[in-house]
C-alpha positions in Angstrom: 3.9 21.4 8.9 3.7 20.1 5.4 5.7 21.7 2.8 4.4 21.7 -0.7 6.9 20.2 -3.4 6.6 21.6 -6.8 7.5 19.2 -9.6 6.1 17.3 -12.7 4.0 15.3 -10.4 0.4 16.3 -9.7 0.5 17.3 -5.9 3.6 16.8 -3.7 4.5 17.3 0.1 7.2 16.8 2.5 5.8 16.4 6.2 8.6 18.6 7.5 12.1 19.9 7.1 14.7 17.2 8.0 17.2 19.7 10.3 16.3 22.6 12.2 20.2 23.6 12.4 23.6 22.0 11.8 26.8 23.8 13.1 30.1 22.5 11.7 32.4 21.3 14.7 35.5 20.3 12.7 37.4 17.4 12.0 37.6 14.5 14.0 40.8 12.0 14.7 39.5 10.0 11.8 39.6 13.0 9.3 35.8 13.2 9.1 33.8 16.4 9.5 31.8 16.7 12.3 28.1 18.9 13.0 26.1 19.3 16.1 23.1 18.7 13.8 19.2 19.7 15.5 16.6 17.6 13.8 13.1 18.7 13.6 10.9 15.8 15.2 10.3 14.1 11.9 13.8 14.3 10.9 14.8 12.8 14.2 12.4 10.0 13.4 13.8 9.4 10.0 17.5 9.4 11.2 16.9 7.0 13.8 15.0 4.7 11.7 17.8 4.8 8.8 20.8 4.8 11.0 20.0 2.9 14.1 17.3 0.7 12.6 14.6 2.2 15.3 11.4 0.3 14.0 9.4 2.2 16.6 9.9 5.2 14.2 7.9 3.2 11.5 4.4 3.5 13.2 5.0 7.2 14.1 6.0 8.1 10.9 3.0 6.5 9.3 0.8 8.1 12.1 2.3 11.6 11.0 1.4 10.9 7.2 -2.1 9.9 8.1 -2.4 13.2 10.3 -1.2 15.5 7.7 -2.2 13.9 4.3 -6.0 13.4 3.4 -7.6 11.1 0.5 -4.7 8.6 0.4 -7.3 5.6 0.5 -8.5 7.1 -2.9 -5.2 6.4 -4.6 -4.8 3.2 -6.6 -1.2 2.0 -5.7 1.7 3.0 -3.3 5.2 3.1 -4.8 8.1 3.4 -2.7 11.3 4.9 -4.4 14.0 2.5 -4.5 16.7 3.0 -1.9 20.1 4.5 -3.0 22.1 1.8 -0.8 21.6 -1.6 0.7 20.4 -1.5 4.4 19.3 -4.6 6.5 15.8 -2.7 6.7 14.9 -0.5 4.2 13.1 2.6 5.6 10.9 3.5 2.9 9.7 0.0 2.2 8.9 -0.3 6.0 6.9 2.7 5.8 5.1 2.0 2.5 4.4 -1.2 3.6 2.5 -0.4 6.9 1.0 2.8 5.3 -0.5 0.4 3.0 -2.0 -1.6 5.6 -3.6 1.4 7.3 -5.1 3.0 4.2 -5.9 -0.3 2.5 -4.1 0.7 -1.0 -1.9 -1.9 -2.5 1.9 -1.4 -2.1 4.0 -2.5 -4.9 7.8 -2.5 -3.9 9.3 -3.4 -7.2 7.2 -1.0 -9.7 10.4 0.9 -10.1 13.8 -0.7 -10.4 17.1 0.8 -9.5 19.1 -0.9 -12.5 22.5 1.0 -11.7 24.3 2.2 -8.7 24.9 6.3 -8.7 27.4 6.7 -5.8 28.4 10.0 -7.3 24.9 11.5 -7.6 25.5 13.5 -4.1 28.6 15.3 -5.4 26.9 16.3 -8.9 24.9 19.8 -8.6 24.0 20.5 -12.1 20.5 19.7 -12.4 20.8 18.5 -16.0 23.8 16.2 -15.0 22.0 14.8 -12.3 18.8 14.3 -14.3 20.8 12.3 -16.9 22.7 10.2 -14.2 19.4 9.1 -12.7 17.5 8.6 -15.7 19.9 5.9 -16.4 19.6 4.2 -13.1 15.7 3.7 -12.9 13.3 1.4 -14.9 9.7 0.9 -14.9 9.1 -3.0 -14.1 6.4 -3.7 -16.9 5.1 -6.7 -15.1 2.7 -4.5 -13.4 -0.4 -2.6 -15.4 -0.3 0.9 -13.9 -1.8 2.6 -16.9 -4.7 5.3 -15.8 -4.0 4.6 -12.1 -3.4 7.3 -9.6 -0.1 6.5 -7.6 1.3 7.7 -4.5 5.4 7.8 -4.8 7.0 7.8 -1.4 10.2 8.7 -0.3 12.3 9.7 2.8 14.2 12.6 2.0 13.8 15.3 -0.6 16.8 17.0 -1.6 16.9 18.6 -5.1 13.9 16.7 -6.2 15.8 15.0 -9.3 15.1 11.5 -8.2 11.3 12.1 -7.9 11.1 13.8 -11.0 13.0 11.1 -12.8 10.8 8.3 -11.4 7.4 10.5 -12.1 8.9 11.1 -15.7 9.1 7.5 -15.9 5.8 6.4 -14.6 4.0 8.9 -16.9 6.1 7.8 -20.0 6.4 3.9 -19.3 3.6 3.0 -17.2 1.3 5.5 -18.4 -0.3 6.3 -15.0 -3.1 8.9 -14.8 -1.6 10.7 -12.0 1.3 10.7 -9.7 1.3 12.3 -6.1 4.3 12.8 -4.0 5.0 12.4 -0.3 8.4 12.4 1.3 9.0 12.1 5.1 11.5 15.2 5.2 12.9 17.9 3.1 16.7 19.2 3.1 17.1 23.1 3.8 19.2 23.4 0.5 20.8 21.7 -2.2 24.2 21.7 -0.4 
């Protein structure tokens, strides 16, 4: 069930929603909110990879991308969105690397660099404010020549689309790419 994502990119899709439902259960003994969350099949694979380091999810997610998206082998480069926080294994990098091998399109891990940490971003709901914060957080790594190339920008979760819009703008303006195509594994139901 691919979901079209509208933005400043040429075409974009999320493979599925992240969750089917989420019911608030209250606060636990540590003062944290608890939810009973039902995820889609792809949402569950993403969750297991990110939070349980379940490496078997990588090949399953890449297979889902290949089944749902045609023409990927015609792209010039695959560029992952830099992770929002450090993890022992970075899910988007793992998926991008495996997808790159399967479709034989070069993967550039550091074409976009995260130069500023933005922990407050999830609490900012004003679109212009989010874009300003994120525009200062990413840079194009000019050691690569991506001019006039077709780029696949890959991320795990589409929330508001701000990160993808900012990075797409950087790729068009600073890298002078021909086209940016976007794939995210999942999409949230809403911004909040």
